[in-house]
C-alpha positions, 0 to 999 in steps of 0.5 A: 800719576799722569802716566797711571791715568793714561794707562787707566783711560787706555785700558777702559777705552779698549774694554769699551771698544770690545764691549761695543763690538760684542754687544750685538752678539750677546743680544743675538744669543739671548734665549739660546743655549746657556752654553753659548751665553756663558761662552759669549760672556766669557769671550767678552771679558777676555776680549775686553781684557786683551784689548785693554792690555794691548792698548796699554802695551802699545802706548808704553812703547815696549820692545818687540820681544816684550810685546810678543810676550804680552800677546802670548800671555793674553792669548794663552790666558784668554784661551784657557778662560774660554775653555773653562767657560765652555766646560762650565757652561756645558755642565750647567746645560746638562744639569738644566736638561736633566731637570727639564726631563725630570720636570716632565714627570711631575704629575705622573704615576712614579712622581717627580725625582730631582736630579742628583747634584744640580750644578748651581744653587738656582737649579737646586732651588728649582728642583726643590720647588718642583719636588714640593709642587709634585708632592702637592699634586700627588696629594691633590690627585689622591684626594680627587681619586678618593672623592671620585670613589666616594661619589661612585659609592654614594651614587650606588648606595643612593640608587639602592636606597631609592629603589627599595622604598619606591618599589614598596610605594608602588606595590602599596599603591597598586594594592590600594588601587585594586582594593586588595589591601588588607588594612588600607589605613596601615598602607596609607601610614606606611606610604607617608613614612616612606615618603618622609624618608625619601624627602629626607634623603632628597633634603640631605642630598641638596644640603650636601650639594650646597656644602660641596659647592660652597654655597651654604648660607649661614646666619651667624648669631651669638648663642650659648652651646647649652641652648644648642645642646638642649634643643638637640636633646629634646629632638633626639629624646623620643628616639632614645626612649624608644631604643632604651638609650639614656642621654646623660650630661657629660659636663656642659658649660654655658659657653658662647659661640657665634654660629648658625643656630639652625645649622648647628642644631642639625649637626648636634642632632645628626651626631645624637641620632647616629650615637643613639642608633649605634648604642645598644639598649640600656647603653648611654650617650653622653653630651659635653661642652668645654673650652679648650685653647681658645675654642669650644669643643662639643662632644657626643660619646656613645657605647657602640663598642668602637670603630675599626682604626682603619675606618676612622679616617673615612667616618666623615666621608660622603656615602661611607656607612661602615659596612655593606649592610642595607637594612631598612631604618628601624630594622637594624640587625646586629650580631651579639658582641659586634659594634653597631655601625656608624653612618646608618642613621635615620631621622629621629622623628618625622620631619626632622633633618637627620641622616637619611640612611645613605651615609650623608649625615656625618658628611653634612656634619663635617661640611657645616662645621667647616663652614663655621671655620671649625673641624670635626673629629672622632676617636675610640673610647673605652666603651665606644666612640667620641665625636667632637666638633671644635668651634671658634670661641667668642667673648663673654656672654651678654645679657639677653636684650628685649626685642 
């Protein structure tokens, strides 16, 4: 028993002595090549094992022959161990270099491609994380390019839509100044209408800028969707009567929601005006509200004939108007048998905040709904399109209180 303890102590002292000698080398290699680091760790283990073995062999007073045998075994096994450590270290270093080169492609046009067969699970996990990051970056870049294209289109469309009424206003003002206007009263009325239109476009641009800057301030109150829809229908009814479009009840339940009533009335108004303008005379626009999975879904269904499937994802994009037409509000020309274009709506009445005709109305709809932690969607139906806004539901309605 005592001899065994002596052997253990001698082996431990030999290993400790070797570790103390190798510690500065390991510290010096910190931050350098993984090959050198692995080789140093393997060398430390081999030297510690050899020192302990030699110390025990000397203490046991082995014969010269036996001592030589022990030393040869230690030398051969140590050399093979160091060779294996060097080989594995070079493989890991090679895998690390491949991964570093591949990581440099993150964000490039071809995208990140993970090296095949990483030598360690840690490198494989790092490659998977870089691949995920590359995918997210590509999606963000695609989104940024899409937004940039939308901004360019919006600037081009706004420039056109501002230039046309401004030119008309200048011409009418000059005619009034020169006294050559055949009907000054009509000119004054037209100037006011165009001024209202320009004001609506500026208001929409300001509202959209607040939405995109996430500075939209909402005053949330508990209201019934029945009241919201009733207010929006009352505002949109004159335009529907003028165009011969029927507004119908598609099933409206008095569900409570917590929203900014003014902002949500604008959302419904934009959808209604958009649907009315897209629906031909004698057509129908149906409004509905129902619960679904703990949320409240408000729908506006028109009779436009449908939107091309490839255009559906762009309906709520800023500046998208469904086509290159620049027909002034109130003078839309539609070929027989073709669906009316969405996104080209105008206010239902002077002073009303509808779509200005610049493709902003549906973008504002989406922005306001998302600010309420909801989402907006559109899909084709048998006769037209159905726009839906989904909002978080609140509890059971409370009886009104006197104020």
